[in-house]
N, C-alpha and C positions, 0 to 999 in steps of 0.2 A: 185654831191655836197651834196646831202642830207645825205650821209653816213659820211661826215667829221664832227668831233666833234668840236663845236665852243666854244670859251672861252670868258668870259667877257673882255671888253676893258681894264679894270684895270689890269687884269692878264697879258694881252699881253704887256701892258706898263711896268709892273714890270719885265717881262721876258727880254724885250729889255734893261732895265736898268741893270739887272744882267749880260746880255751878254756883255754890255759895260764895266762893272766893271771887269769881269774876263779876258777880252781881253785887257784892258788898259795896263797891265804890258808888253804885247808883243811889245808896242811902245817904251819902255824904251831902253836905250843903251844895245846892246847885251852882255850877259855874256857868259862865256865859261866853258867847262868841266875842272876841276882842273887837274894838272899834276898827273899822276899815277892813276887817276880815270877811271874805265872801261867806254868806250864810245860806243855809238850805232850810230844812224843816225846823220848826221850833224845838229847842232842846227838851222841854218837858215831854213832848210827844215821842222824841227819840228815846228818852230814858224809860218811858213806859213800855214802848215796843221792845226795848232791849231785854227786859226780864224774860219773856217767853222765848225770844229769838236766841238769846244766849243759852237758855236751857236746851233748845233744839241743837245749837252748835256743839254743846258738850255731848249730847246724845250721838251726834254724827261723827264725833272726833275719832272714834275707834274704827268706824267703817269707811267714812269718806272724809279724811282729814283736810282735804283741799276745800270742800264745801264748808266744813266747820270754820276754817280760817277766813273764808270769804264773808261769812255772816257779820262778824263785828266790823270788817272793812266796809261792808255796805252801809252799816249803821253810821260809821264815821263819815263816809262820803255824803250820807243824807243830811248830816248836821252841817258840814262845811266841805266844799271841794278840796280844801287843804288836808283832809283826813283828820277828823276830830280825834285827838289823842290825849287830851288833858283829863285828869281825874276819872271820869265815869267809865271810859272805855279802854284806857291804856293797859290795864291788867288783862282784859280780854284779848286785846291785840297781841300782846307779848306771849301769853300762855298758849293760845291756840296756834300761833305761828311756830312756837317751840315744839308743840305736839305734832305739827305738820312735818317738821324736820325729823322728829324722833320716830314717827310711826310710818313714814312714807320713804321708801328707798329711792324712788324716782325723783328727778329734779325738774323735768320738763314742765309738769303740771304746776309746780310751785312757782317757777319762773314766769309761766304764762299768767298765773294769778297776780303776781306783783306788777307785771306789765299792764294787765287789765285794770288794776287799781289806778295806776298812773294815767292811763288813757281816759278812763271814766272821769277821774278828777279833772283832767285837762278839758274835756268836753263840757263838764259842768261849769268850769271857770269861763269858758267862752260864752255861756248863756247867762252868767252872773254879771250884773253891772259893777264896774269899778275894779274888776280883777286885773292884776298886774303880773309881770314876769316874776317878781319876788314871791308872789303867791304860788306860782308853779314850782319854784325852787324849794319853797317850804314843803309842798306836797312830796317832792322827791326825797327830801331829808327825813320827813316823817315816815315814809315807806321804808327807808333804809333802817331807821332806828327801831321801829316797833314791829316790823314785819321781817325784813331780810336778816338782820342780825340774830334775833331769836331763832329763826329757821336754821341759820348756819350753825348755831350752838346745838340745836337738836340733831342736825346731820352729823356733826362731829361726834357727839356721844353715841349715836347709832353706829357709826362706822367703827368706833373704838370697841363697842360691845361685839360687833361682828368679827373683828380681828381676834378678840379674846376667845370667842366661840370657835373660830377657825383654828386657833392655837391648841385648844383642848381636843378638837377633832383630830388634828395632826398627831397629837400625843397618843390618842387612842389608836389611830392607825399604826403608829410605830410600835405600840405594845402588841397589836394583833400580828404585825409582821414578825416581831421577835418570837411570839408564841408559835407562829407558823414555821419559822426556821427550826425551833426546837422540835416541833412535830416531825419535820422532814429528817432531822438528824436521828430521831428515834426510829423512824421508818427505815432509813437506810442502814444504820449501824446495828440496832437491836434485831431487826428482821434478818440481817445477814448472819448474826451470831446464832439466832434461833434455828436458822436453816442448817447451819453447820452442826448444831447439837442433834437435830433430827437425822442428819446424814450419818453421824457417828452411831446413833441408835439403830438405824437401818443396817449399818454394816455389822453390828453385833448380832442382829437377827440371823444373818446367814453365815456367821462364823462357825467353823467346824467344831471348835473346842468348847462350845457353850451348850449347856443343857436346856431342857424345856423351860425350867423356871427362869433361866437367864434370858431366853428368847421372849418369854412373856414380859419380863421386866423391861427389856429393850423396846418391845412394842408399846408398853405403857408410857415409857419415856418419850417415844416418838409421838404418840398421840398427845401427850402433855405439851410437847413443843409446838405441835400443830395448833392446839387450842390456845396456847399463849400467843402464837403468831396472829391468830384470828382476833383475839381480844386487843392485841396491839393495833391491828388495822382499824378496828372499830374506834379505838381511842384517837387514832390519828385522824380519822374522818371527822371527828368533832373539832379537833384542834387546827385542822388545815385551813389555809386561806390561799386561793389561787394567785398566781403571778408573783410569788415572792422569790427572793434570791436563795442561793444555795447555802446550806449550813457548812460548818467547818468539820473536817475529818479529825479522827483522834490524833493527838500530837505524836509526831514521829512516825506515823504509819505511812508506808510506801506500798506501791503496787506489788513489789517483790514479796514483802512481808505478808501482804494480804493473800497472795497466791500460796505462799508457803503454809500459812495457817489453814487454808482450805485443803491443801494436800494432806496436812497432818490430821485433818478431820476425816479423811477417807475418800475425798473427792479425787478422781483420776484427772488431775489438771497439770498442764505443762505451761511454762512461761518461756516465750521467745522474745527477749528484750534487746532490740537493736537501737534503742533510743537512749542508752545510758550516756553516750558522749554528748548528746544534744539536750540532756535534761536540764542543764543550767540555763538554756535559752528559753525554756518554757515560762510564759507569764503565769502568775499565781492562779488566775481563773482557769487557764487551760490545764494546769497541773491538777487542780482540784477536780475539774471535769473528767480528766482521764481516770483518776482514782475512782470517782463515782460510777463511771461507765463499767469498769472492771467489777466493782463491788456489786452493782445491780445485776449485771449479766451472770455473775457466779451465783448470786442469790436465786435468780430465776432458773438457773440450771439445776440447782438442788431441789427446787419446788416442782419443776415440770419434767425433768429428765434425770432423776436420781440414778447415779451409777454410770451415766454416759460420760465418755471421755471429753474433756474440755481443753481447748488450746487458747492461750492468751498471747497475742502478738502485739508488740510495740515497735514501730519503725518510723523512719522519716521519709516523707514523700515531698521533695522540693522544699518549699517554705512552710510545709505543714507536717504535723505529727499525726500518725494514724494509729488508732488502737482498735483491735478487733478481738472479739471473744466468740469462738465457734464451739458449739457442742454437738455431738453426734446423738442420734436418737435410737440407741439400742440399750435402754436401761437394764442393768443387771440386778437391781434391787427392787423388790416389790413394795407395794404400799401406795396409798393415795398421796398426791402431792399436797404440800402445804397450801393453805388458803392465800389468796392474793388480794391486796387492797385495790388493785386496778389503777394505781397512781404511778407505779415505778417508772415505766418507760415514758409516760407523758411528762413527769417531773424531770426525768433525765434529759429528754429532748430540750426542755426549756433551759436547763443548766448549760448544755452544750451550745445552744444558740446564744445565750448571754456571753459566753466566752468567745464568740465569733466563729464557731464551728458548725458542723452539720452532723446529724446522727441518722443512721439507717439501721432499722431492726426488721429482719425479714426471715422467713423460712428458706432454707437451701436444701439441696438434694441430700436427704439423709440426716437433716438436723436443723439447727437454727443459728443465725449469725447476728451479732450486734457490732456495728462498725461506726466509729466516730473519727472525724478529721478536724483538727484544731490548729490554729496558727501558732507558729513558733515564737513570734514576737508580739509584745503587747500593743505596738502601734497598729499592726494588722488587725488585731482583735478589736481594738477600739473603733477603727474605721468600719469594719464589717458590722459592728453593733449599731453604729450610726446609720449605715446604709440600710440595715434591716429594719 
């Protein structure tokens, strides 16, 4: 019994109702084959055999809809090569052909079934005395009316439902992408601000005019910033979805103001901006990527080399803009670095690549360097994105 596939009670009730519907016409007064119409088995025997066979067809309709639609077609051909469609079997033909289209995505099996019905009917006509070309045309019309048209209706409704489901799935994916963009914005912006807070607290620890209680308070503040950063990374890990676009930076924020705020927080950072005159040539994606490169590099410097001098350089190299952030590795401030979520440089590389540029982050003699090259025109960016 363990190998028997079980179906919900609702499906079994629906199948019983369908069986009752397709067999109810068999209880109507018996009809007959019209004079001159090719005949097969006696209709009473066809009607008797139809009751259990239609029950089998309903049972198979969920698993093998092609076989289910073939059973009433076989009964109709047994009664007459023209496909018996009046009264007794017409409901079964239409219902099971509709379910074939509704429950089966493929078309090849259904079309082969319709062709097989036509071929079988034609062969039976060749063996029946008195069959004419008109009888063959009647067979084709019957197949079209009671098999093909209901099947097409089922196919149409199935495709409509699939499109509706695809629309909802697309909406869900768009919602997840928006949530991911918000997560990345939190990771980049809030992580940077928390790093600056920790850097200020570390500077207070070594200040000469602060007492033991002040140093203890500064240490507690730094530890609180580190814990908040770690909790932020954990929250981002839940909200992230790979492969999404870059978030937007705070309104009106520039690389210069970003560097100035870091310097005001105690970071020994210097800006060498040789790109001021070409800034208007930058496409929005490249401008956004440059900002994020500087922000992520400064954040990493506060995490992993607090107190080390940092140099931010923006310059033009032919048709490209180059941004580099270099920090030296002789930290003057003690204390463990802030936790890292492990996503910064990976996400940053994806942003730069989407803008048509390249990113290189690597250790250098006595420090670490992050360098990005981005096109100065949107056309170049778009071409490189397509080629990539």
